[in-house]
C-alpha positions as CSV (number, residue, x, y, z in Angstrom):
1,M,0.0,0.0,0.0
2,N,1.2,3.5,-0.8
3,N,2.6,5.0,2.4
4,K,1.2,8.4,1.5
5,I,-2.3,6.9,1.2
6,L,-1.8,4.9,4.5
7,F,-0.7,8.1,6.3
8,T,-3.7,10.0,4.9
9,G,-6.1,7.3,6.0
10,L,-4.6,7.2,9.5
11,A,-4.7,10.9,9.8
12,S,-8.4,10.9,8.8
13,A,-9.2,8.3,11.4
14,L,-7.3,10.2,14.0
15,L,-9.2,13.4,13.1
16,A,-12.5,11.5,13.3
17,T,-11.7,10.3,16.9
18,T,-10.3,13.6,18.2
19,A,-11.9,16.5,16.3
20,F,-15.5,15.3,16.2
21,P,-15.8,14.8,20.0
22,A,-14.3,18.2,20.5
23,L,-16.8,19.6,18.0
24,A,-19.6,18.0,19.9
25,Q,-18.4,19.4,23.1
26,N,-18.1,22.8,21.6
27,N,-21.7,22.5,20.3
28,E,-22.9,21.5,23.8
29,A,-21.0,24.5,25.3
30,N,-22.6,26.8,22.7
31,V,-26.1,25.5,23.4
32,A,-25.5,25.9,27.2
33,A,-24.2,29.4,26.7
34,Q,-27.2,30.4,24.6
35,S,-29.5,28.9,27.2
36,D,-27.7,30.9,29.9
37,T,-28.0,34.1,27.9
38,A,-31.7,33.6,27.2
39,L,-32.4,32.7,30.8
40,T,-30.5,35.8,32.1
41,A,-32.5,38.0,29.7
42,A,-35.8,36.4,30.8
43,I,-35.0,37.0,34.5
44,N,-33.8,40.5,33.9
45,H,-36.6,41.6,31.7
46,E,-39.3,43.9,33.1
47,R,-41.0,42.0,35.9
48,R,-42.8,43.2,39.0
49,S,-40.5,44.7,41.5
50,G,-41.9,42.4,44.2
51,D,-41.0,39.4,41.9
52,K,-37.4,40.4,41.6
53,A,-37.1,40.9,45.3
54,R,-38.0,37.2,45.7
55,D,-35.2,36.0,43.5
56,M,-32.9,35.8,46.5
57,Y,-35.2,33.0,47.9
58,R,-36.5,31.4,44.7
59,H,-33.2,31.3,42.7
60,P,-34.9,31.0,39.3
61,S,-31.6,30.8,37.3
62,E,-30.1,28.1,39.4
63,T,-33.4,26.2,39.8
64,L,-34.2,26.1,36.1
65,A,-30.6,25.1,35.3
66,F,-30.9,22.3,37.9
67,F,-34.1,21.1,36.2
68,Q,-32.2,21.2,32.9
69,V,-34.7,23.5,31.2
70,T,-33.6,24.8,27.9
71,P,-35.3,27.5,25.7
72,D,-36.1,25.0,22.9
73,Q,-38.2,22.6,25.0
74,T,-41.9,22.1,25.6
75,V,-42.3,23.0,29.2
76,A,-45.5,22.7,31.3
77,E,-46.0,24.8,34.4
78,Y,-48.4,23.2,36.8
79,A,-50.8,25.5,38.7
80,P,-49.1,28.8,37.7
81,G,-51.3,30.8,40.1
82,G,-50.3,34.4,40.2
83,G,-47.6,33.8,37.6
84,W,-44.4,34.4,39.4
85,Y,-42.5,31.7,37.3
86,T,-44.7,32.3,34.3
87,R,-43.2,35.7,34.0
88,V,-39.8,34.1,33.6
89,L,-40.7,31.0,31.6
90,L,-42.8,32.6,28.9
91,P,-40.1,35.1,27.7
92,Y,-37.5,32.3,28.0
93,L,-39.4,29.9,25.8
94,S,-41.4,32.2,23.5
95,D,-38.8,32.3,20.6
96,N,-37.8,28.6,20.2
97,G,-39.8,26.6,22.8
98,T,-43.4,26.0,23.9
99,Y,-44.9,27.1,27.2
100,V,-48.0,25.2,28.5
101,A,-50.0,26.0,31.6
102,I,-51.7,23.1,33.3
103,N,-54.2,23.4,36.1
104,S,-55.9,20.7,38.1
105,A,-59.0,19.1,36.8
106,S,-62.2,20.9,37.7
107,D,-65.6,19.5,38.4
108,K,-67.2,22.7,37.1
109,P,-68.8,22.8,33.7
110,G,-66.8,24.6,31.0
111,N,-63.2,25.4,31.2
112,S,-63.0,29.1,31.9
113,W,-59.6,29.0,33.5
114,A,-58.0,27.4,30.4
115,E,-59.8,29.8,28.2
116,G,-58.8,32.9,30.1
117,F,-55.3,32.2,31.1
118,P,-53.5,32.9,27.8
119,A,-54.8,36.5,27.7
120,K,-53.9,37.0,31.3
121,A,-50.4,35.6,30.8
122,S,-50.0,37.8,27.7
123,E,-50.8,40.9,29.8
124,W,-48.1,39.8,32.3
125,T,-45.4,39.2,29.7
126,A,-46.3,40.8,26.4
127,V,-45.9,37.4,24.8
128,P,-48.8,37.0,22.3
129,A,-51.7,35.0,23.7
130,G,-51.7,32.8,20.6
131,K,-48.3,31.4,21.7
132,I,-49.6,30.4,25.1
133,A,-51.4,27.1,25.7
134,A,-53.5,26.3,28.8
135,Y,-55.4,23.1,29.8
136,E,-56.9,21.4,32.7
137,S,-55.1,18.2,33.5
138,D,-58.0,16.0,32.3
139,D,-58.4,17.9,29.0
140,V,-54.9,18.2,27.5
141,A,-54.7,18.2,23.7
142,E,-53.9,14.8,22.4
143,E,-50.9,16.1,20.4
144,L,-49.2,17.0,23.6
145,K,-49.4,13.6,25.3
146,G,-46.0,12.0,25.5
147,K,-44.4,15.2,24.1
148,V,-43.7,17.5,27.1
149,D,-40.0,17.8,28.0
150,R,-40.3,19.3,31.4
151,I,-43.2,19.6,33.9
152,L,-42.5,22.1,36.7
153,I,-44.5,22.0,40.0
154,F,-43.7,25.0,42.2
155,R,-45.0,24.9,45.8
156,S,-48.4,23.3,45.1
157,L,-48.1,19.6,46.2
158,H,-49.5,20.4,49.6
159,G,-52.7,21.8,48.0
160,L,-53.1,18.6,45.9
161,L,-52.7,16.4,49.0
162,N,-55.2,18.5,51.0
163,A,-57.7,18.2,48.2
164,N,-57.0,14.4,47.7
165,R,-56.0,15.0,44.2
166,A,-52.2,14.3,44.3
167,D,-52.4,10.8,42.8
168,S,-54.8,11.5,40.0
169,E,-53.0,14.7,39.0
170,L,-49.5,13.1,39.0
171,R,-50.9,10.2,36.8
172,A,-52.4,12.7,34.4
173,L,-49.1,14.6,34.2
174,R,-47.2,11.4,33.6
175,D,-49.3,10.8,30.5
176,I,-48.2,14.1,28.9
177,L,-44.5,13.7,29.8
178,A,-42.1,12.4,27.1
179,D,-40.3,9.2,27.8
180,D,-37.1,11.1,28.4
181,G,-38.9,14.0,30.0
182,M,-38.5,15.1,33.7
183,V,-40.5,16.7,36.4
184,G,-39.0,19.5,38.6
185,V,-40.5,20.0,42.0
186,V,-40.0,22.8,44.5
187,Q,-42.0,22.3,47.7
188,H,-42.1,23.7,51.3
189,R,-40.1,21.1,53.3
190,A,-41.0,19.8,56.8
191,N,-38.3,18.4,59.1
192,A,-37.5,14.8,58.4
193,D,-38.9,13.9,61.9
194,A,-41.8,16.3,61.8
195,P,-45.1,14.8,63.2
196,Y,-48.0,14.2,60.9
197,A,-49.8,17.4,62.0
198,M,-46.9,19.5,60.8
199,S,-46.1,17.5,57.6
200,N,-49.4,16.5,56.1
201,G,-49.7,19.6,53.9
202,S,-52.3,21.4,56.1
203,K,-49.5,23.8,57.2
204,G,-48.0,23.9,53.7
205,Y,-45.0,21.6,54.6
206,L,-44.3,18.1,53.4
207,R,-41.5,15.7,54.4
208,Q,-39.1,15.2,51.5
209,D,-39.1,11.4,51.9
210,N,-42.9,11.4,51.6
211,V,-42.8,13.5,48.4
212,I,-40.3,11.0,46.9
213,K,-42.5,8.1,47.8
214,L,-45.6,9.8,46.4
215,F,-43.8,10.2,43.0
216,E,-42.5,6.6,43.1
217,L,-46.1,5.3,43.7
218,N,-47.2,7.2,40.6
219,G,-44.6,6.0,38.1
220,F,-41.6,8.2,38.7
221,E,-38.1,7.8,40.1
222,L,-35.8,10.4,41.7
223,V,-33.0,11.7,39.4
224,D,-31.4,14.2,41.8
225,S,-32.0,16.6,44.6
226,S,-30.6,20.0,45.4
227,E,-30.3,22.4,48.3
228,I,-30.7,25.5,46.0
229,N,-33.8,26.6,47.8
230,A,-33.0,25.6,51.3
231,N,-33.5,28.1,54.2
232,P,-32.1,26.9,57.6
233,K,-33.7,29.9,59.3
234,D,-37.2,28.4,58.7
235,T,-38.3,26.9,62.0
236,K,-41.5,25.4,60.5
237,D,-43.5,25.6,63.7
238,Y,-45.9,28.4,63.0
239,E,-49.5,28.1,64.1
240,K,-50.7,29.4,60.8
241,G,-48.2,27.3,58.8
242,V,-45.9,28.4,56.1
243,W,-48.2,31.4,55.3
244,A,-46.8,33.2,58.3
245,L,-43.7,33.7,56.3
246,P,-43.2,36.0,53.3
247,P,-44.7,36.6,50.8
248,T,-48.1,35.9,52.5
249,L,-47.3,37.2,56.0
250,T,-50.7,36.1,57.2
251,N,-50.1,37.5,60.7
252,K,-49.8,40.9,59.1
253,E,-48.1,43.2,61.6
254,V,-47.8,40.7,64.4
255,E,-44.0,39.9,64.7
256,R,-43.7,41.0,61.1
257,A,-40.0,41.8,61.5
258,K,-39.3,38.3,62.8
259,Y,-40.9,36.6,59.8
260,E,-39.3,38.9,57.3
261,A,-35.9,38.2,58.9
262,I,-36.5,34.4,58.3
263,G,-37.5,35.0,54.7
264,E,-39.4,32.5,52.5
265,S,-39.7,28.9,53.5
266,D,-37.2,26.1,53.5
267,R,-37.8,24.2,50.2
268,M,-36.8,20.9,48.7
269,T,-35.8,20.9,45.1
270,L,-36.3,17.5,43.4
271,L,-35.9,16.2,39.8
272,F,-37.8,13.1,38.7
273,K,-38.0,11.0,35.6
274,K,-40.7,8.8,34.2
275,R,-40.2,5.2,35.2
276,P,-40.7,2.7,32.3
């Protein structure tokens, strides 16, 4: 064999084993950098001043990074409520991804929440209502089932447990999640040895091990956990539950300074995947 041809062939093989992995790594780095830039822009865009003040407790950049949310995904936010995270997620996803709002199934006739939410979220963010989808969990469009990359559940599991809806809602959410999709959870955290009365959800707090078991029973398994949203100042022993703390401050002016000094609740941050 011609030595020049042999050398050329060896060089090509070497290039294939060295340059291509480097190129792949560069592409991954570029995607990550673009995601970081888009997320920073979404967090820094015009939001309510009160929302930005809560970033120090809610850590939106670190939390969404931990949940591996990227701007080209289909992301469902469960029970968006007043829209604190909606105001970050919609600008982040509006160019290349898809934002979907999901609320719990309602026994009421009609679907007024799903019909009205896109216009409301558009007012919050200036993202056109036509780019915003909203469904109740038992009425999600068929084309979304098995297609959602991330489902995000922020501080609402206690409400589902109190309403005896946790199992049915998690099963419904599992149906819309892609096989390689994941569920990110942020939830007020009770102490590991907290008695039932302080950890059953009626005070807003749940034990982390119980949340993990709840997801396992409904077809998920834990991928990772983080202390991003931990708050060791939270004593979790308030008569009126987590709502004694900011932002609710249900005790109003009674010991307000004490609760403001504690800040928002201690929170678990968990990432689950769909179990086959």
